[in-house]
C-alpha positions in Angstrom: 0.1 0.2 0.2 1.2 3.4 -0.8 2.6 5.8 2.0 -0.3 8.7 2.6 0.8 12.0 1.0 1.4 14.2 4.1 -0.7 16.7 5.3 0.7 20.4 4.3 0.7 23.2 7.0 0.2 26.9 6.9 2.4 29.0 8.9 0.1 32.5 9.7 1.6 35.1 12.0 -0.6 38.1 12.5 -3.5 37.5 13.6 -5.5 40.7 14.8 -8.9 40.3 16.5 -9.8 37.8 14.5 -11.7 39.9 11.6 -8.7 40.2 9.6 -6.5 39.3 6.4 -4.5 36.7 8.9 -7.6 34.5 10.6 -9.4 34.6 7.0 -6.3 33.4 5.4 -6.2 30.6 8.2 -10.1 30.2 8.1 -9.7 30.0 4.0 -6.6 27.8 4.0 -7.9 25.2 6.2 -11.3 24.8 4.5 -9.0 23.7 1.6 -7.4 20.6 3.4 -4.2 22.6 5.3 -3.4 22.2 8.7 -2.6 25.6 10.1 -0.5 26.9 12.4 -1.2 30.4 14.4 1.2 32.3 15.4 -0.3 36.1 17.5 0.3 37.6 20.5 -2.7 37.1 23.0 -3.1 33.3 23.9 -6.9 33.7 24.3 -7.2 35.0 20.7 -4.7 32.7 18.8 -7.1 29.9 20.7 -10.0 30.8 20.2 -9.2 30.9 16.1 -7.9 27.6 16.5 -11.1 26.1 18.5 -13.5 27.8 15.4 -11.4 26.2 12.9 -11.2 23.0 14.5 -15.1 23.0 15.5 -15.3 23.4 11.8 -13.6 20.6 10.7 -10.3 21.5 10.1 -7.5 21.2 12.1 -5.6 24.1 13.7 -3.1 24.6 16.8 -2.3 27.9 18.5 1.4 28.6 19.2 0.5 32.3 20.9 4.4 34.4 21.5 4.6 37.1 24.1 6.5 39.5 21.4 7.4 39.0 17.4 11.0 39.3 18.8 13.5 36.8 17.2 13.7 34.3 20.3 9.9 34.0 20.8 9.7 33.9 16.6 12.1 31.0 16.7 10.9 29.0 19.7 7.1 29.1 18.0 8.4 27.7 14.4 10.4 25.2 17.0 6.9 24.1 18.5 5.6 23.8 15.0 7.4 21.7 13.7 7.5 19.4 17.2 3.6 19.3 16.4 3.6 19.2 12.5 6.3 16.9 12.5 7.0 14.4 9.1 5.9 11.5 7.7 2.6 13.1 8.7 2.8 16.9 7.9 5.0 19.6 5.4 5.3 22.7 6.2 4.1 24.1 3.1 3.1 28.1 2.9 3.7 30.5 5.6 2.1 34.3 5.7 3.9 37.0 7.8 0.7 39.1 8.3 2.3 41.2 10.9 2.7 44.9 11.4 3.0 47.7 13.5 1.4 51.3 12.4 2.6 54.7 12.9 0.9 57.6 11.7 2.8 60.9 12.7 3.8 64.0 11.6 8.0 63.5 11.1 8.4 66.2 13.6 6.3 64.2 15.9 7.6 60.3 15.4 10.0 59.3 18.2 13.2 57.0 18.4 10.8 54.3 19.9 8.2 54.8 17.1 11.2 54.3 14.3 12.4 51.0 16.3 9.1 49.3 17.1 8.2 50.0 13.6 11.5 48.4 12.1 11.4 45.6 14.6 7.8 44.6 14.0 8.1 45.3 9.9 11.4 44.2 9.3 13.4 42.1 12.1 10.7 40.3 13.1 9.7 39.5 8.9 13.9 38.6 9.0 13.3 36.1 11.7 9.9 34.6 10.3 11.3 34.3 7.0 14.3 32.7 8.4 11.9 30.0 9.6 9.9 29.3 6.9 12.4 28.8 4.3 14.9 26.3 6.5 11.8 24.5 7.2 10.6 25.0 3.0 14.5 23.6 2.1 13.6 20.1 3.9 10.9 19.4 1.7 10.8 17.4 -1.6 9.8 19.2 -4.3 5.9 18.9 -5.4 5.4 18.3 -9.1 2.3 19.8 -9.1 3.9 23.3 -8.9 7.3 22.8 -8.5 7.7 24.6 -5.2 9.1 23.1 -1.9 7.2 26.1 -0.3 5.3 29.5 -1.0 6.5 32.7 1.6 3.9 35.6 1.2 4.5 38.8 2.9 1.2 41.6 3.8 2.9 44.4 2.8 1.2 47.8 2.1 0.1 51.5 -0.1 3.3 52.6 2.3 5.7 49.3 1.2 6.0 51.8 -2.4 4.6 55.3 -1.6 5.5 57.4 1.2 2.9 59.9 2.9 2.8 62.8 4.9 2.6 60.9 8.3 4.2 57.7 7.2 7.6 57.9 7.5 8.0 55.9 9.8 5.8 53.1 8.5 6.8 53.6 5.6 10.2 53.0 5.9 9.6 49.7 7.5 7.1 48.5 4.9 9.9 49.4 2.2 12.3 47.1 4.0 10.1 44.6 4.2 9.1 44.8 0.7 12.9 45.0 -0.5 13.6 41.6 1.7 10.7 39.8 -0.7 12.3 40.8 -3.5 15.7 39.9 -2.2 14.6 36.7 -0.8 12.6 35.3 -4.3 15.7 35.8 -6.1 18.0 34.2 -4.0 15.7 31.4 -3.5 13.6 30.9 -6.4 16.5 28.8 -7.7 15.5 26.6 -4.8 12.4 26.0 -6.1 11.4 28.4 -2.9 8.3 30.6 -3.9 8.2 34.2 -2.0 5.7 36.7 -2.8 4.4 40.0 -1.7 1.2 41.4 -1.9 0.3 45.1 -1.8 -3.1 45.6 0.4 -4.0 49.2 -1.1 -7.6 50.2 0.9 -8.9 49.7 3.7 -9.8 46.2 4.9 -13.5 45.4 6.6 -12.2 45.1 9.7 -13.7 45.4 12.8 -12.3 49.0 13.2 -12.9 49.7 9.8 -16.5 48.9 10.1 -16.9 51.0 13.1 -14.8 53.7 11.9 -16.8 53.9 8.5 -20.7 52.6 8.9 -22.7 50.2 7.6 -23.1 51.7 4.2 -19.1 51.6 3.4 -19.7 47.8 4.4 -22.1 46.8 2.3 -20.2 49.1 -0.7 -18.3 46.5 -2.0 -16.7 48.3 -4.4 -14.7 51.0 -1.9 -13.2 47.9 0.6 -11.4 45.2 0.7 -12.1 41.5 2.0 -10.5 39.7 4.2 -11.8 37.0 2.7 -11.0 38.0 -1.0 -7.4 38.3 0.2 -6.9 35.1 1.5 -8.5 33.7 -1.9 -6.0 35.2 -3.9 -3.4 34.1 -0.9 -4.3 30.8 -1.8 -4.1 31.6 -5.6 -0.2 32.6 -5.2 0.6 29.3 -2.8 -1.1 27.2 -5.9 0.6 29.1 -8.2 2.9 27.1 -11.2 6.7 27.1 -11.5 5.9 28.5 -15.2 4.2 31.6 -13.7 5.1 32.7 -10.3 4.2 36.3 -9.1 6.7 38.3 -6.7 4.0 40.9 -6.0 0.8 41.0 -6.2 -1.1 44.2 -5.3 -4.5 44.4 -4.2 -7.4 47.2 -4.2 -11.6 47.8 -4.6 -12.1 49.0 -7.6 -12.9 52.8 -6.4 -10.4 53.0 -4.7 -8.1 55.8 -6.0 -4.6 55.0 -6.7 
């Protein structure tokens, strides 16, 4: 009897309050057969999402962190590799959705603002990417798509364009974009697919719903759906080797860009 194929695993970091891109991606991938490892701050929120996915028939496990420091990210990944170990599981996809926003006029930006933006948006992305790529390098190439693994970074308008209050935030997002491009060029040759997604517009999260009201929420022309972003991420992960996307930009139909 042929050995059963290893179950694919998605690792996603950055879940917010469970209503944004990271959580939507976890739900979408779980519904499409992936086991899901959840990394985020706030043990209760991470467990709540894992329980929701498991109760819906999926397979998810929580890996809460105290911070997005290099040590905490490394510890979480070691726990994930132990929990979802070969030969039953294979870590095939990873999404870094963590962000730290700073929106202030330049002369009001503090050294702490800069440090926190670069730590979360850049240094944590480096640490997460290192662990993902080390895991992918252990995988065989999947013939249907030519990949050992797929790594996606969530970006923003600020990844490519600064504005009057985004000096610290844009610096971090520009750095993440540069990291993703460098990794795509280095590891594509090893059949590891690295992508960067520019999210250009407001996402329909709980915070944005409260800020913009019910008419905004109902108007699909003016806001991004987390579920639609998750669907696009799933598309990226499953692209075959002949047509890999490095950068994908997503925006609602009526967004000014």
